[in-house]
Biopython code that builds the backbone (N, CA, C, O; Angstrom):
import numpy as np
from Bio.PDB.StructureBuilder import StructureBuilder

atoms = [
    (1, "UNK", "N", (8.940, -20.129, -3.047)),
    (1, "UNK", "CA", (8.131, -19.163, -2.424)),
    (1, "UNK", "C", (6.905, -20.168, -1.535)),
    (1, "UNK", "O", (6.012, -20.822, -2.075)),
    (2, "UNK", "N", (7.088, -20.094, -0.512)),
    (2, "UNK", "CA", (6.295, -20.993, 0.574)),
    (2, "UNK", "C", (5.056, -20.822, 0.117)),
    (2, "UNK", "O", (4.747, -19.960, -0.705)),
    (3, "UNK", "N", (4.115, -21.817, 0.744)),
    (3, "UNK", "CA", (2.652, -21.749, 0.410)),
    (3, "UNK", "C", (1.952, -20.731, 1.371)),
    (3, "UNK", "O", (0.749, -20.655, 1.121)),
    (4, "UNK", "N", (2.354, -19.944, 2.377)),
    (4, "UNK", "CA", (2.421, -18.890, 3.238)),
    (4, "UNK", "C", (2.797, -17.654, 2.837)),
    (4, "UNK", "O", (2.366, -16.722, 3.517)),
    (5, "UNK", "N", (3.433, -17.420, 1.984)),
    (5, "UNK", "CA", (4.443, -16.415, 1.238)),
    (5, "UNK", "C", (2.990, -15.290, 0.523)),
    (5, "UNK", "O", (2.908, -14.129, 0.924)),
    (6, "UNK", "N", (2.102, -15.772, -0.383)),
    (6, "UNK", "CA", (1.475, -15.170, -0.711)),
    (6, "UNK", "C", (0.079, -14.490, 0.484)),
    (6, "UNK", "O", (-0.507, -13.430, 0.263)),
    (7, "UNK", "N", (-0.096, -15.054, 1.238)),
    (7, "UNK", "CA", (-0.723, -14.702, 2.769)),
    (7, "UNK", "C", (-0.241, -13.921, 3.340)),
    (7, "UNK", "O", (-0.987, -13.282, 4.082)),
    (8, "UNK", "N", (1.268, -13.538, 3.315)),
    (8, "UNK", "CA", (2.368, -12.687, 4.294)),
    (8, "UNK", "C", (2.125, -11.345, 3.514)),
    (8, "UNK", "O", (1.950, -10.246, 4.039)),
    (9, "UNK", "N", (2.145, -11.652, 2.050)),
    (9, "UNK", "CA", (2.103, -10.713, 0.890)),
    (9, "UNK", "C", (0.849, -9.483, 1.404)),
    (9, "UNK", "O", (0.807, -8.317, 1.796)),
    (10, "UNK", "N", (-0.108, -10.663, 1.090)),
    (10, "UNK", "CA", (-1.792, -9.809, 1.406)),
    (10, "UNK", "C", (-1.582, -8.831, 2.825)),
    (10, "UNK", "O", (-1.592, -7.601, 2.764)),
    (11, "UNK", "N", (-1.419, -9.492, 3.920)),
    (11, "UNK", "CA", (-1.344, -9.516, 5.140)),
    (11, "UNK", "C", (-0.321, -7.653, 5.094)),
    (11, "UNK", "O", (-0.699, -6.578, 5.559)),
    (12, "UNK", "N", (0.884, -7.966, 4.402)),
    (12, "UNK", "CA", (1.451, -6.823, 4.472)),
    (12, "UNK", "C", (1.460, -5.589, 3.811)),
    (12, "UNK", "O", (2.077, -4.545, 4.024)),
    (13, "UNK", "N", (0.514, -5.985, 2.827)),
    (13, "UNK", "CA", (0.187, -5.027, 1.797)),
    (13, "UNK", "C", (-0.984, -4.096, 2.226)),
    (13, "UNK", "O", (-1.058, -2.888, 1.998)),
    (14, "UNK", "N", (-1.983, -4.954, 2.960)),
    (14, "UNK", "CA", (-2.803, -4.839, 3.689)),
    (14, "UNK", "C", (-2.887, -3.486, 5.055)),
    (14, "UNK", "O", (-3.695, -2.574, 5.230)),
    (15, "UNK", "N", (-1.506, -3.964, 5.912)),
    (15, "UNK", "CA", (-0.856, -3.584, 7.057)),
    (15, "UNK", "C", (-0.469, -2.179, 6.284)),
    (15, "UNK", "O", (-0.874, -1.190, 6.894)),
    (16, "UNK", "N", (0.132, -1.943, 5.241)),
    (16, "UNK", "CA", (0.829, -0.752, 4.911)),
    (16, "UNK", "C", (-0.247, 0.284, 4.141)),
    (16, "UNK", "O", (-0.110, 1.507, 4.109)),
    (17, "UNK", "N", (-1.254, -0.408, 3.580)),
    (17, "UNK", "CA", (-1.897, 0.502, 3.234)),
    (17, "UNK", "C", (-3.027, 1.176, 4.290)),
    (17, "UNK", "O", (-3.395, 2.351, 4.324)),
    (18, "UNK", "N", (-3.387, 0.239, 4.999)),
    (18, "UNK", "CA", (-4.421, 0.813, 6.438)),
    (18, "UNK", "C", (-3.355, 1.752, 6.927)),
    (18, "UNK", "O", (-3.884, 2.863, 6.955)),
    (19, "UNK", "N", (-2.196, 1.833, 7.299)),
    (19, "UNK", "CA", (-1.531, 2.584, 7.969)),
    (19, "UNK", "C", (-1.139, 3.972, 7.074)),
    (19, "UNK", "O", (-1.065, 5.082, 7.601)),
    (20, "UNK", "N", (-0.948, 3.774, 5.922)),
    (20, "UNK", "CA", (-0.750, 4.605, 5.041)),
    (20, "UNK", "C", (-2.357, 5.837, 4.895)),
    (20, "UNK", "O", (-2.277, 7.061, 4.997)),
    (21, "UNK", "N", (-3.319, 5.255, 4.709)),
    (21, "UNK", "CA", (-4.456, 5.822, 4.434)),
    (21, "UNK", "C", (-4.850, 6.361, 5.776)),
    (21, "UNK", "O", (-5.093, 7.564, 5.674)),
    (22, "UNK", "N", (-5.004, 5.905, 7.012)),
    (22, "UNK", "CA", (-4.847, 6.474, 8.522)),
    (22, "UNK", "C", (-3.657, 7.773, 8.896)),
    (22, "UNK", "O", (-3.799, 8.672, 9.725)),
    (23, "UNK", "N", (-2.814, 7.593, 8.250)),
    (23, "UNK", "CA", (-2.090, 8.855, 8.297)),
    (23, "UNK", "C", (-2.290, 9.954, 7.513)),
    (23, "UNK", "O", (-1.900, 11.088, 7.792)),
    (24, "UNK", "N", (-2.854, 9.655, 6.601)),
    (24, "UNK", "CA", (-3.508, 11.071, 5.682)),
    (24, "UNK", "C", (-4.647, 11.694, 6.402)),
    (24, "UNK", "O", (-4.957, 12.873, 6.233)),
    (25, "UNK", "N", (-5.248, 10.909, 7.184)),
    (25, "UNK", "CA", (-6.356, 11.634, 7.942)),
    (25, "UNK", "C", (-5.799, 12.635, 9.083)),
    (25, "UNK", "O", (-5.624, 12.272, 10.246)),
    (26, "UNK", "N", (-5.536, 13.965, 8.595)),
    (26, "UNK", "CA", (-5.285, 14.777, 9.657)),
    (26, "UNK", "C", (-6.302, 15.585, 9.885)),
    (26, "UNK", "O", (-7.373, 15.201, 9.415)),
    (27, "UNK", "N", (-6.301, 16.748, 10.552)),
    (27, "UNK", "CA", (-7.150, 17.460, 11.068)),
    (27, "UNK", "C", (-7.993, 18.067, 10.068)),
    (27, "UNK", "O", (-9.211, 18.100, 10.241)),
    (28, "UNK", "N", (-7.232, 18.747, 8.622)),
    (28, "UNK", "CA", (-7.800, 19.308, 7.844)),
    (28, "UNK", "C", (-8.542, 18.484, 6.415)),
    (28, "UNK", "O", (-9.255, 18.925, 5.514)),
    (29, "UNK", "N", (-7.903, 16.857, 6.751)),
    (29, "UNK", "CA", (-8.336, 15.577, 5.618)),
    (29, "UNK", "C", (-7.448, 15.706, 4.862)),
    (29, "UNK", "O", (-6.680, 16.668, 4.832)),
    (30, "UNK", "N", (-7.429, 14.634, 4.059)),
    (30, "UNK", "CA", (-6.436, 13.443, 3.174)),
    (30, "UNK", "C", (-6.472, 14.892, 2.115)),
    (30, "UNK", "O", (-7.391, 15.651, 1.806)),
    (31, "UNK", "N", (-4.967, 14.845, 1.740)),
    (31, "UNK", "CA", (-4.691, 16.207, 0.531)),
    (31, "UNK", "C", (-4.777, 15.299, -0.739)),
    (31, "UNK", "O", (-4.729, 14.070, -0.784)),
    (32, "UNK", "N", (-4.906, 16.131, -1.686)),
    (32, "UNK", "CA", (-5.473, 15.756, -3.276)),
    (32, "UNK", "C", (-4.232, 16.098, -4.125)),
    (32, "UNK", "O", (-4.264, 16.052, -5.355)),
    (33, "UNK", "N", (-3.066, 16.464, -3.374)),
    (33, "UNK", "CA", (-1.496, 16.744, -3.796)),
    (33, "UNK", "C", (-0.971, 15.194, -4.262)),
    (33, "UNK", "O", (-1.736, 14.271, -3.982)),
    (34, "UNK", "N", (-0.142, 14.981, -4.717)),
    (34, "UNK", "CA", (0.225, 13.854, -5.272)),
    (34, "UNK", "C", (1.383, 13.492, -3.869)),
    (34, "UNK", "O", (2.023, 14.309, -3.207)),
    (35, "UNK", "N", (1.341, 11.740, -3.722)),
    (35, "UNK", "CA", (2.623, 11.596, -2.729)),
    (35, "UNK", "C", (3.826, 12.059, -3.214)),
    (35, "UNK", "O", (4.265, 12.270, -4.345)),
    (36, "UNK", "N", (4.183, 12.150, -2.288)),
    (36, "UNK", "CA", (5.717, 12.535, -2.386)),
    (36, "UNK", "C", (6.774, 11.585, -1.869)),
    (36, "UNK", "O", (6.478, 10.605, -1.185)),
    (37, "UNK", "N", (8.185, 11.939, -2.256)),
    (37, "UNK", "CA", (9.401, 11.219, -1.795)),
    (37, "UNK", "C", (9.352, 10.391, -0.185)),
    (37, "UNK", "O", (9.455, 9.235, 0.225)),
    (38, "UNK", "N", (9.161, 11.570, 0.315)),
    (38, "UNK", "CA", (8.622, 11.126, 1.769)),
    (38, "UNK", "C", (7.585, 10.282, 1.926)),
    (38, "UNK", "O", (7.710, 9.360, 2.732)),
    (39, "UNK", "N", (6.534, 10.417, 1.287)),
    (39, "UNK", "CA", (5.348, 9.147, 1.563)),
    (39, "UNK", "C", (6.079, 8.013, 1.148)),
    (39, "UNK", "O", (6.201, 7.155, 2.022)),
    (40, "UNK", "N", (6.884, 7.641, -0.542)),
    (40, "UNK", "CA", (7.378, 6.883, -0.633)),
    (40, "UNK", "C", (8.543, 6.173, 0.267)),
    (40, "UNK", "O", (8.460, 4.966, 0.491)),
    (41, "UNK", "N", (9.435, 6.806, 0.686)),
    (41, "UNK", "CA", (10.373, 6.895, 1.940)),
    (41, "UNK", "C", (9.319, 5.847, 2.951)),
    (41, "UNK", "O", (9.478, 4.633, 3.085)),
    (42, "UNK", "N", (8.298, 6.630, 3.553)),
    (42, "UNK", "CA", (7.975, 5.920, 4.619)),
    (42, "UNK", "C", (6.472, 5.101, 4.160)),
    (42, "UNK", "O", (5.522, 5.208, 4.935)),
    (43, "UNK", "N", (6.368, 4.576, 3.333)),
    (43, "UNK", "CA", (5.613, 3.560, 3.089)),
    (43, "UNK", "C", (6.142, 2.443, 2.573)),
    (43, "UNK", "O", (5.466, 1.416, 2.622)),
    (44, "UNK", "N", (7.546, 2.420, 1.937)),
    (44, "UNK", "CA", (8.813, 1.198, 2.266)),
    (44, "UNK", "C", (9.096, 0.935, 3.634)),
    (44, "UNK", "O", (8.874, -0.104, 4.256)),
    (45, "UNK", "N", (9.771, 2.321, 4.156)),
    (45, "UNK", "CA", (9.989, 1.984, 5.781)),
    (45, "UNK", "C", (8.979, 1.068, 6.487)),
    (45, "UNK", "O", (9.170, -0.141, 6.617)),
    (46, "UNK", "N", (8.036, 1.631, 6.875)),
    (46, "UNK", "CA", (6.862, 0.946, 7.315)),
    (46, "UNK", "C", (6.686, -0.629, 7.034)),
    (46, "UNK", "O", (6.534, -1.488, 7.903)),
    (47, "UNK", "N", (6.750, -0.881, 5.309)),
    (47, "UNK", "CA", (6.706, -2.080, 4.946)),
    (47, "UNK", "C", (7.865, -2.892, 5.480)),
    (47, "UNK", "O", (7.674, -3.870, 6.203)),
    (48, "UNK", "N", (9.118, -2.463, 5.104)),
    (48, "UNK", "CA", (9.866, -3.596, 5.979)),
    (48, "UNK", "C", (10.137, -3.543, 7.094)),
    (48, "UNK", "O", (11.056, -4.272, 7.467)),
    (49, "UNK", "N", (9.469, -2.678, 8.080)),
    (49, "UNK", "CA", (9.404, -2.980, 9.297)),
    (49, "UNK", "C", (8.556, -4.030, 9.914)),
    (49, "UNK", "O", (8.409, -4.281, 11.110)),
    (50, "UNK", "N", (7.937, -4.691, 8.702)),
    (50, "UNK", "CA", (6.591, -5.192, 9.426)),
    (50, "UNK", "C", (7.421, -6.772, 8.766)),
    (50, "UNK", "O", (6.816, -7.840, 8.680)),
    (51, "UNK", "N", (8.839, -6.582, 8.377)),
    (51, "UNK", "CA", (9.560, -7.694, 8.644)),
    (51, "UNK", "C", (9.706, -8.320, 6.267)),
    (51, "UNK", "O", (10.381, -9.189, 5.715)),
    (52, "UNK", "N", (8.938, -7.537, 5.842)),
    (52, "UNK", "CA", (8.934, -7.543, 4.379)),
    (52, "UNK", "C", (10.167, -7.870, 3.744)),
    (52, "UNK", "O", (11.029, -8.336, 4.489)),
    (53, "UNK", "N", (10.476, -7.721, 2.429)),
    (53, "UNK", "CA", (11.926, -7.507, 2.272)),
    (53, "UNK", "C", (11.879, -6.239, 1.674)),
    (53, "UNK", "O", (10.732, -5.792, 1.628)),
    (54, "UNK", "N", (12.762, -5.495, 1.190)),
    (54, "UNK", "CA", (12.563, -4.053, 0.663)),
    (54, "UNK", "C", (11.659, -4.411, -0.592)),
    (54, "UNK", "O", (10.443, -4.227, -0.656)),
    (55, "UNK", "N", (12.373, -4.890, -1.461)),
    (55, "UNK", "CA", (12.040, -5.672, -3.424)),
    (55, "UNK", "C", (10.138, -6.041, -2.749)),
    (55, "UNK", "O", (9.477, -5.013, -2.898)),
    (56, "UNK", "N", (9.545, -6.847, -2.310)),
    (56, "UNK", "CA", (8.319, -6.637, -2.363)),
    (56, "UNK", "C", (7.943, -5.061, -1.843)),
    (56, "UNK", "O", (7.530, -4.260, -2.682)),
    (57, "UNK", "N", (8.067, -4.744, -0.746)),
    (57, "UNK", "CA", (7.706, -3.518, -0.710)),
    (57, "UNK", "C", (7.734, -2.455, -1.623)),
    (57, "UNK", "O", (6.790, -1.721, -1.916)),
    (58, "UNK", "N", (9.091, -2.416, -2.133)),
    (58, "UNK", "CA", (8.806, -1.092, -3.305)),
    (58, "UNK", "C", (7.847, -1.834, -4.492)),
    (58, "UNK", "O", (7.141, -1.038, -5.112)),
    (59, "UNK", "N", (7.758, -2.941, -4.797)),
    (59, "UNK", "CA", (6.806, -3.497, -5.558)),
    (59, "UNK", "C", (5.518, -3.214, -5.434)),
    (59, "UNK", "O", (4.845, -2.586, -6.251)),
    (60, "UNK", "N", (5.024, -3.839, -4.038)),
    (60, "UNK", "CA", (3.671, -3.045, -3.922)),
    (60, "UNK", "C", (3.330, -1.373, -3.706)),
    (60, "UNK", "O", (2.227, -0.887, -3.952)),
    (61, "UNK", "N", (4.301, -0.734, -3.284)),
    (61, "UNK", "CA", (4.029, 0.620, -3.375)),
    (61, "UNK", "C", (3.905, 1.189, -5.266)),
    (61, "UNK", "O", (3.112, 1.880, -5.905)),
    (62, "UNK", "N", (5.039, 0.508, -5.546)),
    (62, "UNK", "CA", (4.782, 0.883, -7.477)),
    (62, "UNK", "C", (3.279, 0.098, -7.849)),
    (62, "UNK", "O", (2.517, 0.749, -8.565)),
    (63, "UNK", "N", (2.965, -0.846, -7.534)),
    (63, "UNK", "CA", (1.545, -1.451, -7.674)),
    (63, "UNK", "C", (0.343, -0.910, -7.752)),
    (63, "UNK", "O", (-0.554, -1.124, -8.567)),
    (64, "UNK", "N", (0.417, 0.292, -6.233)),
    (64, "UNK", "CA", (-0.658, 0.656, -5.727)),
    (64, "UNK", "C", (-0.648, 2.172, -6.466)),
    (64, "UNK", "O", (-1.669, 2.681, -6.930)),
    (65, "UNK", "N", (0.607, 2.768, -6.494)),
    (65, "UNK", "CA", (0.677, 4.099, -7.228)),
    (65, "UNK", "C", (0.553, 4.155, -8.632)),
    (65, "UNK", "O", (-0.404, 4.637, -9.238)),
    (66, "UNK", "N", (1.464, 3.691, -9.077)),
    (66, "UNK", "CA", (2.055, 3.613, -10.703)),
    (66, "UNK", "C", (0.856, 2.716, -11.895)),
    (66, "UNK", "O", (0.346, 2.875, -13.004)),
    (67, "UNK", "N", (0.876, 2.004, -11.069)),
    (67, "UNK", "CA", (-0.248, 0.940, -11.493)),
    (67, "UNK", "C", (-1.720, 1.075, -11.553)),
    (67, "UNK", "O", (-2.425, 1.111, -12.562)),
    (68, "UNK", "N", (-2.022, 1.134, -10.484)),
    (68, "UNK", "CA", (-3.025, 1.092, -9.961)),
    (68, "UNK", "C", (-4.181, 2.959, -9.731)),
    (68, "UNK", "O", (-5.400, 3.084, -9.609)),
    (69, "UNK", "N", (-3.207, 3.912, -9.761)),
    (69, "UNK", "CA", (-3.444, 5.185, -9.772)),
    (69, "UNK", "C", (-3.813, 5.610, -8.298)),
    (69, "UNK", "O", (-4.701, 6.452, -8.160)),
    (70, "UNK", "N", (-3.184, 5.078, -7.182)),
    (70, "UNK", "CA", (-3.597, 5.725, -5.949)),
    (70, "UNK", "C", (-2.804, 6.259, -5.445)),
    (70, "UNK", "O", (-2.224, 5.769, -4.476)),
    (71, "UNK", "N", (-2.424, 7.813, -6.090)),
    (71, "UNK", "CA", (-1.602, 8.560, -6.173)),
    (71, "UNK", "C", (-1.272, 10.137, -5.223)),
    (71, "UNK", "O", (-0.369, 10.950, -5.416)),
    (72, "UNK", "N", (-2.351, 10.155, -4.203)),
    (72, "UNK", "CA", (-2.451, 11.111, -3.310)),
    (72, "UNK", "C", (-2.864, 9.955, -1.933)),
    (72, "UNK", "O", (-2.849, 8.750, -1.677)),
    (73, "UNK", "N", (-3.228, 11.305, -1.301)),
    (73, "UNK", "CA", (-3.606, 10.520, 0.324)),
    (73, "UNK", "C", (-5.195, 10.450, 0.021)),
    (73, "UNK", "O", (-5.945, 9.580, 0.463)),
    (74, "UNK", "N", (-5.567, 11.520, -0.810)),
    (74, "UNK", "CA", (-7.267, 11.681, -1.110)),
    (74, "UNK", "C", (-7.925, 10.026, -1.392)),
    (74, "UNK", "O", (-8.779, 9.328, -0.845)),
    (75, "UNK", "N", (-7.081, 9.895, -2.451)),
    (75, "UNK", "CA", (-7.311, 8.609, -3.331)),
    (75, "UNK", "C", (-6.922, 7.086, -2.396)),
    (75, "UNK", "O", (-7.471, 5.996, -2.560)),
    (76, "UNK", "N", (-5.948, 7.378, -1.521)),
    (76, "UNK", "CA", (-5.703, 6.312, -0.666)),
    (76, "UNK", "C", (-6.831, 6.066, 0.307)),
    (76, "UNK", "O", (-7.289, 4.944, 0.524)),
    (77, "UNK", "N", (-7.326, 7.367, 0.978)),
    (77, "UNK", "CA", (-8.486, 7.178, 2.025)),
    (77, "UNK", "C", (-9.997, 6.823, 1.313)),
    (77, "UNK", "O", (-10.905, 6.194, 1.855)),
    (78, "UNK", "N", (-10.001, 7.328, 0.129)),
    (78, "UNK", "CA", (-11.677, 6.921, -0.810)),
    (78, "UNK", "C", (-11.265, 5.556, -0.931)),
    (78, "UNK", "O", (-12.053, 4.747, -0.442)),
    (79, "UNK", "N", (-10.123, 5.048, -1.513)),
    (79, "UNK", "CA", (-10.060, 3.511, -1.491)),
    (79, "UNK", "C", (-10.354, 2.600, -0.201)),
    (79, "UNK", "O", (-11.110, 1.629, -0.188)),
    (80, "UNK", "N", (-9.636, 3.083, 0.845)),
    (80, "UNK", "CA", (-9.829, 2.122, 2.042)),
    (80, "UNK", "C", (-11.179, 2.699, 2.560)),
    (80, "UNK", "O", (-11.595, 2.189, 3.600)),
    (81, "UNK", "N", (-11.935, 3.696, 1.986)),
    (81, "UNK", "CA", (-13.265, 3.656, 2.369)),
    (81, "UNK", "C", (-14.667, 2.351, 1.621)),
    (81, "UNK", "O", (-15.840, 2.060, 1.858)),
    (82, "UNK", "N", (-13.916, 2.066, 0.961)),
    (82, "UNK", "CA", (-14.738, 1.081, 0.224)),
    (82, "UNK", "C", (-14.483, -0.398, 0.204)),
    (82, "UNK", "O", (-14.026, -0.705, -0.897)),
    (83, "UNK", "N", (-14.581, -1.217, 0.839)),
    (83, "UNK", "CA", (-14.279, -2.316, 1.561)),
    (83, "UNK", "C", (-14.205, -3.391, 0.057)),
    (83, "UNK", "O", (-13.242, -4.148, -0.070)),
    (84, "UNK", "N", (-14.769, -3.367, -0.483)),
    (84, "UNK", "CA", (-14.586, -4.442, -1.888)),
    (84, "UNK", "C", (-13.491, -3.937, -2.683)),
    (84, "UNK", "O", (-12.627, -4.639, -3.207)),
    (85, "UNK", "N", (-13.588, -2.490, -2.754)),
    (85, "UNK", "CA", (-12.496, -1.850, -3.862)),
    (85, "UNK", "C", (-11.162, -1.886, -3.317)),
    (85, "UNK", "O", (-10.206, -1.782, -4.085)),
    (86, "UNK", "N", (-10.963, -2.044, -1.869)),
    (86, "UNK", "CA", (-9.753, -2.006, -1.209)),
    (86, "UNK", "C", (-8.965, -3.292, -1.099)),
    (86, "UNK", "O", (-7.741, -3.419, -1.120)),
    (87, "UNK", "N", (-9.989, -4.317, -0.967)),
    (87, "UNK", "CA", (-9.811, -5.971, -0.799)),
    (87, "UNK", "C", (-8.910, -6.514, -2.532)),
    (87, "UNK", "O", (-8.024, -7.283, -2.907)),
    (88, "UNK", "N", (-9.681, -5.706, -2.990)),
    (88, "UNK", "CA", (-9.461, -6.116, -4.559)),
    (88, "UNK", "C", (-8.288, -4.871, -5.182)),
    (88, "UNK", "O", (-7.946, -5.217, -6.313)),
    (89, "UNK", "N", (-7.798, -3.932, -4.881)),
    (89, "UNK", "CA", (-6.681, -3.320, -4.474)),
    (89, "UNK", "C", (-5.458, -4.049, -4.442)),
    (89, "UNK", "O", (-4.525, -4.203, -5.231)),
    (90, "UNK", "N", (-5.777, -4.515, -3.120)),
    (90, "UNK", "CA", (-4.690, -4.952, -2.203)),
    (90, "UNK", "C", (-4.300, -6.418, -2.872)),
    (90, "UNK", "O", (-3.104, -6.678, -3.004)),
    (91, "UNK", "N", (-5.552, -7.618, -3.400)),
    (91, "UNK", "CA", (-5.290, -8.280, -3.825)),
    (91, "UNK", "C", (-4.421, -8.321, -5.035)),
    (91, "UNK", "O", (-3.430, -9.042, -5.149)),
    (92, "UNK", "N", (-4.999, -7.254, -6.182)),
    (92, "UNK", "CA", (-4.054, -7.124, -7.412)),
    (92, "UNK", "C", (-2.584, -6.879, -7.223)),
    (92, "UNK", "O", (-1.716, -7.352, -7.956)),
    (93, "UNK", "N", (-2.318, -5.916, -5.931)),
    (93, "UNK", "CA", (-0.852, -5.444, -6.042)),
    (93, "UNK", "C", (-0.092, -7.160, -5.752)),
    (93, "UNK", "O", (0.790, -7.616, -6.480)),
    (94, "UNK", "N", (-0.665, -7.877, -4.579)),
    (94, "UNK", "CA", (-0.045, -9.049, -3.996)),
    (94, "UNK", "C", (0.317, -9.672, -5.060)),
    (94, "UNK", "O", (1.514, -9.717, -5.344)),
    (95, "UNK", "N", (-0.710, -10.321, -5.921)),
    (95, "UNK", "CA", (-0.679, -11.456, -6.743)),
    (95, "UNK", "C", (0.439, -10.618, -7.835)),
    (95, "UNK", "O", (1.143, -11.489, -8.346)),
    (96, "UNK", "N", (0.761, -9.478, -8.264)),
    (96, "UNK", "CA", (1.433, -8.530, -9.062)),
    (96, "UNK", "C", (2.802, -8.884, -8.649)),
    (96, "UNK", "O", (3.680, -9.089, -9.487)),
    (97, "UNK", "N", (3.013, -8.965, -7.348)),
    (97, "UNK", "CA", (4.110, -8.573, -6.829)),
    (97, "UNK", "C", (4.698, -10.210, -5.577)),
    (97, "UNK", "O", (5.395, -10.215, -4.563)),
    (98, "UNK", "N", (4.009, -11.316, -6.312)),
    (98, "UNK", "CA", (4.209, -12.838, -5.572)),
    (98, "UNK", "C", (5.678, -12.920, -5.777)),
    (98, "UNK", "O", (6.432, -13.360, -4.908)),
    (99, "UNK", "N", (6.170, -12.388, -7.209)),
    (99, "UNK", "CA", (7.436, -13.558, -7.372)),
    (99, "UNK", "C", (8.483, -12.860, -6.866)),
    (99, "UNK", "O", (9.629, -13.303, -6.932)),
    (100, "UNK", "N", (8.162, -11.603, -6.265)),
    (100, "UNK", "CA", (9.216, -10.354, -5.427)),
    (100, "UNK", "C", (9.885, -11.455, -4.390)),
    (100, "UNK", "O", (10.720, -11.093, -3.560)),
]
sb = StructureBuilder()
sb.init_structure("model")
sb.init_model(0)
sb.init_chain("A")
sb.init_seg("    ")
for serial, (resi, resn, name, xyz) in enumerate(atoms, 1):
    if name == "N":
        sb.init_residue(resn, " ", resi, " ")
    sb.init_atom(name, np.array(xyz, "f"), 0.0, 1.0, " ", f" {name:<3s}", serial, name[0])
structure = sb.get_structure()
């Protein structure tokens, strides 16, 4: 892994999570329903579109949803509204995925 890799992982994770949270903000507000297979596909697709490898994108999704519990649009929206919590979640996911 190059010295820039951790920063690239953080940047990718931040961009993806922000996009996911923004997409959750519809006119009726974020859903409390569990994230769907389509949400997963959209996350990984958006992540790989930034140039990240699919394995890294899968790892970030797993870290944020399964390991950290951000399993609905509402939870993601709540996460992004608290800057400290948001940065900590992204950092934990990036560190866990750094070998990917």
